[in-house]
N, C-alpha and C positions, 0 to 999 in steps of 0.2 A: 408614585407607581413605577414599577418596572415593565418594560416591554422585551420580550423574546420574539426572534423569528427563527424557525426550524426550516432546514432543506432536507428532504428525504431524494436519494436516488436509488435507481435499481441497480443489480449488479452488471447489466449490460452496460449501464454508463460508465463504469469503472474501467478505466483503459491501461492504466500505467501505474506504478508504484515509482518514487521518486525518494534516492538514498543520497543525502548529502553528509560530507565530511566534515567530522566536528573540529578538525585541526584547524585551528583559527588563522593559520596563513595558507591555508589549501582552498577549503570549501567548493572542491570540486564535487558536482552532481553526476548520479549515474541512474539513469531512468530504463524501467524496465517493464516492457509490454506484460499485463498479465496472462496473456497468452503464450509468451514466449518460456522457453524451457530454461530452467537457471542451470547455467553451464557450471561444472565444478569449479569451485574456489571462487566464482564471480564476487561473492562478496566478503571474502575472507580478507582483503585488505582493499584500501582506496588505490583504484586504478591510477590516479595521480601522485600521491606522495607515499602509498605503501604503507599508511598508517593499519594497523590492525581493525577491521570492521566489525567483524563475526564473532568477537570473542566476549562472551558476559559473565562475568564473575568465574573466569576462568575455564570455562565451557565453550565451547563453538556452538552458536545459535543458526548457522548457515543452514543445516538439515532442517531445522524447523519453519525456516523462511520457505525453502525449497517443498515442504510438505504444505504449506500452507498456500503456496501458488498452486500447486497441482491440484488440491483439493477444491481450492478457488474456482480453477480453470473447469473442472469437471462439474461443479454447480453450476456455472456461469453457462457451459455449455446446454446442460441438461434444461435450464431454463429458457436459452435462448431458442434451442431446436424445438422443444415440447413444451411450450407455455402451459397449456392446458393438460397435459398429462402429467405433470409434476405430482408425485404422491402426497406431497404434504397439503394441507386445507389453508395455507396461507400464502400471501407474497411475502418476500424477502427485499427489505429497503436497507439502505445503511444512512444514518444521518452523517453530516459532515459538518464540522464546525465553519460558520460564517468566516469569511476573510475578514480580518482587521484592517481597516484603510490606514493609511500614515497618520491622517489627521485625526483620527481615533484614538491614537496611544497617546496625544498629547493633552489630555484631558484628565 
């Protein structure tokens, strides 16, 4: 028998997004508040090693991330400031993956 535990969070519980450099010798992280406006070219390259970050298949995805943060912020603000007047007939939650503890990786 398999057991599964799910966790659900509300949009107001999401405070930051964290980006980690894939460069094996760098691994620098950048944490951005979801309410923070994404500054121009913040994600263009790693702030530490300058390896390109926001290039996917030759195209830049930074504007997509900027649009996501903007839309997420608007939705989060609407739900937080007027939860009873949100026009949709549902609550929105995000399921997050349960953290795998180091001792679980060994089995």
